[in-house]
N, C-alpha and C positions, 0 to 999 in steps of 0.2 A: 890137430892135423893142419899143416901149412904146406904151401907150395909156392915156388916162384911163378909169377905171372907168365913169363916166357915158357917155362916148363909145362905149365897147364895148357897153354895155347898149342905147343908142339904135340903134347900127348893126345889132345883131342883131335887136332888136325890130322895127325898120323894114325888115328884110331888105336892108340896104345892105351886103352882103358878096357876094363872088363865090361862085357855086355851080356845080359841075360834077358830073354823074352819068354814069358809064360803066356800061353794062349788059353782063353776061356770064352764061353758063350755068355751072353747076358743072362740067360736062364740059370747057368751055373753060378754066376755071381749073386743072383737073387736068392738062389737056394742056399748057398754057403754063407752069405752075408758078406759085407764089405771087409770086415776085420779078417775073417778067414781067407778071403780071396786075395787080400793084400799081404798076408803074413809071409808068403814065400819071397816076395820082392823086398820086403823089409828085412828079412833075415839075410838075404844075399847082400843087401846094402851094408848091414852091420858087419858081416864077415869081411867085406872088402875094406871098410874103414879100419877095422882092427889090423889089417895087413898094410895100411897106408896106401891103398890102391884107389885110383879113380874108378868110378862105377856108373853104369847106366843099367837100371833094372826096370823092366817094363812088364806091365800086364796089358795084353792086347785083347780087347773084348769084341767079339763078333756078335751079330744079332741085332744090330742097330742099322740105320741107313748106311752108315760108313763105320768102319772099325773105330773103336774108342781106344786111344792109347793113354795109359796112366803110367807115368815114369817117375822114378826117383833118380836124381842125378847128383853126383858130387860136383860142385862148381865153386867159382869164385865171384860170380856176379849173376844177377837175375836174368840170365839168358840161357836158353836151351843149347845143348851141344851143337845142334845144326846151325846155330848163329855164331859159331866160333870166330868167324872173320870180323865180328864187330867188338869182340872183347877188348882188344888193345886200345880202342878209342876211350875206354873208361879208366885207364890207368896212366899216370904220368911216368912211372918208372917200371919198365917190364922186368927188371931184375929184383924188384922187391918181393919178399915173401909175404903172402897174404893167407888168411884163414880159409879153409875149405868148409863150405856149408853144404847142407842137403837141401835140394830144391825138389818141389813137386811140379811136374809138368803134365797137364791134361790137354790132349789134342783130339778135337772132334769138330767137324764143320757145323754141327748143331749146338755147340756150346755157346758161342757168341760170334760177333762179327768177324773177329780175327781167327776163330777156330782154335784158339790157344789160351790157356790160363797157366801162369807160372807163379809160384810163390816160394819164398825162402821159408824153410821149415825151422832150421836151427843149425848151429855149428855141428860139423861132423862128429867132433869129440863128444858132444852132448847126445847125439842121436844114438850112439852105441850104448849109452847109459839109460836108454829108454825115453829120453825127452823127445818131444815133437811127434811122436807116433799118433797120439790122439788128434793132433792138428791135421795130420795126413788123413785120418779116417773121416773127420768132419768135412774137410775140404773136398775129398773124393765123393762123399755122400751128396754134398751140395752140387757138385759138378754133374754127377749122374742124374740128379733130380732135374737140374736145369736142361740137360740134354733131352731127357724124356719129355719135359714140358714143351720145349721148342719143336721136337719132332711131332708131338700131338697137335701143336698149333699149325705146323706146316701141313699136316694131313687134313685138318679142317679147311684150310685155304684151298688145298688141291681138290677136296671133295666138292667145293662150291661150284 
């Protein structure tokens, strides 16, 4: 899957992409497990890619200090959709066609100093063939563990 840089910027700026949000509690995610909790957004991402559509599929987890957002996004650079205004800075030619990749975006103020972790998973064309899904599971597990550790540390400091 490829897209012109300018077409990508326009589509995201004008919100002409498919967006799905699934709500869950932290307890539900712990009961179901990470793989089963993420399965719906992975399936929605694969369906969109098969139809050559841009996508943002999110699992929003309540039950922490702040909601934890776990998103899969189709993109052309390691920036979340909300930073679309910076994308053009990374390309010399906006009319060039570039590959579309799948990115994992985790947002939580308790994750790290920026409250954001983004990583390229793989090309969109590979994601529909099952590649990259294990990397998503591992990265989400690591992020959730880090969030819980940071929240516990924050509670210790507050309790003193």
